[in-house]
C-alpha positions in Angstrom: 138.8 222.3 313.6 140.0 223.4 316.6 143.1 225.9 316.9 145.8 223.2 317.6 144.6 221.6 314.5 144.7 224.4 311.6 148.3 225.1 312.9 149.2 222.0 313.1 148.0 221.3 309.2 149.6 224.4 308.4 152.9 223.4 309.4 152.8 220.3 307.7 151.5 223.0 305.0 154.5 225.4 305.5 157.0 222.2 305.4 155.9 220.8 302.1 156.1 224.3 299.9 159.0 225.7 302.1 161.5 222.8 301.8 162.1 222.3 298.5 162.8 226.0 298.1 165.3 226.2 301.1 166.8 223.5 298.6 167.3 225.7 296.1 169.0 228.3 298.5 166.2 230.2 297.8 166.0 230.8 301.6 164.2 233.7 302.4 161.5 232.8 299.6 161.4 229.4 302.4 161.5 231.9 305.4 158.6 234.1 304.2 156.1 231.8 303.0 156.7 229.4 306.2 155.8 232.7 307.7 152.6 233.2 305.4 151.6 230.2 305.9 151.8 230.0 309.6 149.7 233.2 309.8 147.6 232.4 307.2 146.0 229.2 309.7 143.9 230.6 311.7 142.7 234.2 309.7 138.9 233.1 308.3 138.6 232.7 312.2 140.5 236.1 312.9 139.4 237.8 310.5 135.6 237.5 312.4 137.1 240.2 315.2 136.4 237.8 317.5 136.0 238.2 321.8 135.3 236.0 324.3 133.0 237.3 327.9 132.3 235.0 330.3 133.0 232.3 328.2 130.7 233.1 325.3 132.0 234.3 322.0 130.6 237.0 320.4 132.3 238.6 317.0 131.7 241.5 313.9 131.2 238.7 311.5 129.5 235.2 312.3 131.8 232.5 312.9 132.0 230.8 309.4 130.5 233.1 306.9 131.7 235.6 304.9 135.0 234.8 306.1 134.7 231.4 305.4 133.6 231.5 301.8 136.3 230.2 299.6 136.2 232.8 296.8 137.3 235.6 298.9 140.7 233.5 299.2 140.9 231.8 296.2 141.0 235.3 294.6 143.6 236.8 297.6 145.7 234.2 296.2 145.9 234.4 292.2 145.6 238.3 292.9 149.1 237.9 294.8 150.6 235.3 292.7 149.5 237.4 289.7 150.8 240.8 291.0 153.2 239.8 293.3 157.4 240.0 293.3 159.2 237.0 295.6 158.9 237.6 298.5 156.8 239.2 299.4 154.5 237.4 297.3 155.8 233.4 298.8 154.5 235.4 302.1 151.5 236.2 300.3 150.5 233.0 298.6 151.5 231.0 301.8 148.9 232.8 304.0 146.0 232.6 301.5 147.1 229.0 300.9 146.7 228.4 304.4 143.3 230.2 304.7 141.6 227.6 302.0 143.3 224.7 303.7 142.0 225.8 307.1 138.2 226.1 304.5 138.7 223.0 303.6 139.2 221.1 307.3 136.3 223.3 308.1 133.7 221.9 305.2 134.5 218.6 307.0 133.1 219.1 310.0 128.6 219.4 310.5 128.6 223.5 310.8 130.3 223.7 307.0 131.1 226.8 305.6 129.7 228.9 302.6 130.2 228.2 299.0 128.5 229.5 296.2 128.8 233.2 297.7 129.9 234.9 301.1 126.2 235.1 302.2 124.6 231.3 301.2 123.3 228.3 303.4 126.7 227.1 304.5 127.3 223.1 303.6 128.9 220.6 305.2 130.4 217.1 303.9 130.4 216.1 307.1 133.1 213.6 308.3 134.3 215.2 311.9 133.7 217.1 314.6 135.3 220.1 315.7 137.3 220.1 318.5 137.4 216.1 319.2 140.8 214.4 319.3 140.5 211.2 317.8 139.5 212.4 314.2 141.8 215.9 314.0 144.5 213.9 315.2 143.8 211.7 312.3 143.5 213.9 309.8 146.5 215.8 310.8 148.6 212.7 310.4 146.4 212.7 306.7 148.3 216.1 305.9 151.1 214.7 307.4 151.2 212.1 305.4 150.8 213.4 301.9 153.6 216.1 302.8 156.2 214.1 303.5 155.2 211.4 300.6 154.9 214.5 298.2 158.2 215.6 299.8 159.9 212.0 299.7 158.8 212.1 295.8 159.6 215.5 295.4 
């Protein structure tokens, strides 16, 4: 998915997670969760330490390699939920959840992500091609629709 698509889907996650906290008058927790989600939206990509030179991408870690392995982000989520206290826990949980959403969207592209271990062959579901407006718009709209439905039922 494109960087913009990752940000828009993460914004839906931030709203879906932060608004119920806000309605419980947990304002700091809601803000920390939303901030964590938005920072984590592109974390698997920026963790590669990529640079662009003359329209060519160079990165310390190969694109969609170890930074796109769900295990790293799932372990981080579980550790922060277990060991951290609110509101830092809320920010960290939002961060790791957004990274997992990023991976869920990337596994649907033909390039895929490693599933079994960080250096595994990339596996893909092949639902859409990254950077294509219509499929990314539809996936983003689906995320937002799911969140609106969740909030309506909550």
